[in-house]
N, C-alpha and C positions, 0 to 999 in steps of 0.2 A: 224318659227320653221321648221327644216328639216323634210322631210317625213321619217317616220319610217316604215320599213318593217319587218313583223313578219311572221313566219311560224307556223301555228297551226294545230294540228291534228284533222281532222273531224272524224266522226264515221266510215265512209267507206274508206276515202282516205285523204291524206294531201291536204290542201287548202291554198293557199297563200292569206294573207289578208293585205291590204294596209290601214294604218291609216293616215288621213290627219288632225287630230286634232278635227274632229267633228263626223265622222262616218266611218264605214268600209264596204267595199264590196269585195267579192272574185273576182279573175281574171275572173272566169266563169261568175259571175253575171254582172261584169262590161262589158264584151263583149256582153251579152244579152241586157243590157240597151242601149249600143251604137247602136246595131243592130235595136232595137225597135225605138229609136229616129231617126235613119236614115230613116227607113221606113216611119214614120209619117211625117218627114220633106219632103221627096220626094213626098208624097201624097199632102200635103198642097201647095208645090211649083207649082203643076200642076193645082190647082184650079184657074179659071179665076176670078181675083179680081174685074173686072168690073161687073161680075155677082153677086159677094158678095155685092157690093155697090147697085146694083139694087134691090136685095132682101131686104136689109136694108131699102131702100126707100119705098118699098111695106109695110113693117111692120110699119114703122113710120107713114105712111098715112092711115093705116087701121082703120076702125070704131071699129072693134073687131078682136082679134087674138085668134084662137083656135089651139092647137097643139096636135100632136099624134105621137107615135112611139111604136114599139113592142119590147119586151124583153129588152136587154141591151141598145138598141137604145132609148127605152122609158126613161131610167134613164138620158141619156144625154139631151133629149128633155125636160124633166121635170126640169132639172137644168137650162136650157135656159129660160123656162117659168118663173122660179123664178127671174132671172135677168131682164126679160122683165117687170115684176111687179115692181122690184126695180127702173127701169127706169121710171116708171109711165105710162106704156102702158097698155091698157085694154086687159088682156090675161087670158085664161082659158085652162084647160087640159081636153081632152075628158075623160069622166068617173067621173069627179068631180061633186058633187051635184049642184054646181052653174054654170055649163057650159051652156051658153045661146044658143039659136038657131042661126044658121048662115044664112046670107042673103047678099044682095047687099052691097058692100063696105067692106065686111069682108074678112079676109085672113085665110085660113086653112093651117097651116104649118105642113107638115107631113114628116117623115123620113122612107124610105124603102131602105136599102142598096141593097138587092137583086132585088128589083123592082117588086116582084110578091106576096107580102104578102096579103093574102085574105082579112083580116080586113081593111088594108090600102086601097085596091081597092074599097071596099064597101063604106067606109067613104068618099073617094074622089068623088065617084059618087053622094052620098047624098049632099055633099058640092056644087058640080057643079050644081045639079038640083035646089038647093036653091039660086043660083046666086052668091055664094062666089068664091073667087080666090084660086085655089089650088097651093100652093108653095111647091114643092117637093125637098127633098134632097135625092140623090140616087147615087149608083155607076154604075147603069145600064141605060145608056141613051136610049137604045132600049127596055126597059122593059115595061110591061103593065101599071105600075104606071106612067111612063113618058108620055104615050099616053093620060092619064087623066089630066095631069098637065097643068096649064096655064103658069107656069114658073118653070124651072128645074135648080137646082144648083147641078152640077155634082161633086162628090167627087170620084176621080179615085183610089179607094182602093179595095183590095180584100175583098170579103164577103163570106157568106156561099153559094152563087150562083156559085162560081168558085174556091173553095178551096180544091178540091179533085184531087188526082193523079198528072199528069203532069201539070195541071193548077195551082197548088199551088205554090205561090211565096213568101208568107209571113211566117216568123218564128212564128208569133203570131197565136193562135188557132182561127179557125172559122172566125167570122167577127170582131175580136178585133181591127184590124188596122183601119177599117172603124169607129168603135165606138170611138176609141181614137182620130181620126181625127175630128170627130164630136165635141168632147169636146173643142178642140183647136180652131176649126172654130167658134164655138159659142162664145168663149171668145173674139175673134177678132171682131165678129159682135157686141158684147156688147160695145166694145170700139168705133166702128164706129157709132153705134146708139146714144151713149152718146154725141158724137160730133154733130151728125146730128140734134138732138132735143134739145141740150143744157142742158143736165142733168148733174148736178154737182155731184161729189162724196159725198158731204154732203147730198144732196137731196136723193140720192140712199140709203145711210145709214139710213136716217130718216124713210125710208119705210121698213126697216128690222124688222121682227117680234120681239116683246118683250115677246112672249109666249113660251120661250124655257127653 
C-alpha cells in the first residue's frame, strides 16, 4: 500500500500526519522519537560490553542478588529483578518483606545515575560491611557511589547531576535518557544471562506468575 499523507487541523495549528497502514505520528512527534532514539543509541554504543559480560557473570554466580534504585530508576531495576526471577536466579528487592540479609557471596545491584543518592550510599555501606559485592550502575564514574562499589558499570548518559544550564545536552527531561538506557541495557543483560546459564524461553515463561 502506498503511503498516504493527510493534513489535519489541530486545535492550535495544522499538523501533518503520515499514515503507514498501522499508526500515525505527526512530523513533530516523529522528530522527537528520532532524537530520543539517537540519544539512547549513542549512550548504549559507549557502554563497554566487556563490563556488561563481567556484570552478568557476577550475577550468574551470586548466592543471592538484592537490587535497589530510587525514583524512576527503581522502576527499571524492579523490572530487571522480575526477569532475573524468570531466569531462575535468587533475587529480591530492597523493601520487600522477603528480602534476605546480605553476606559473603551475595551481590547488591544498585543504580544511581547521579552517583550521590543518600539512600544508595547508605545501603552500599551496609552491603559492604556485610561482606556482599556492590555492583553499581551509574553515569558518574567519580561519584561517591563509585567509591563504594566493587564493580562499576558506567552508563554515559545525562542525569539530574548535570542537566542544568550549559551542561544540558539531552532533549529528554531530567534523568530520562539514563533511565531509558537502563531499560535497554537490562534487556540485553537478560539475553546474555539466559545464554550464560542455559535458561530456555519455555523455562522463563513457566516462572511467570499466574496471579494476574
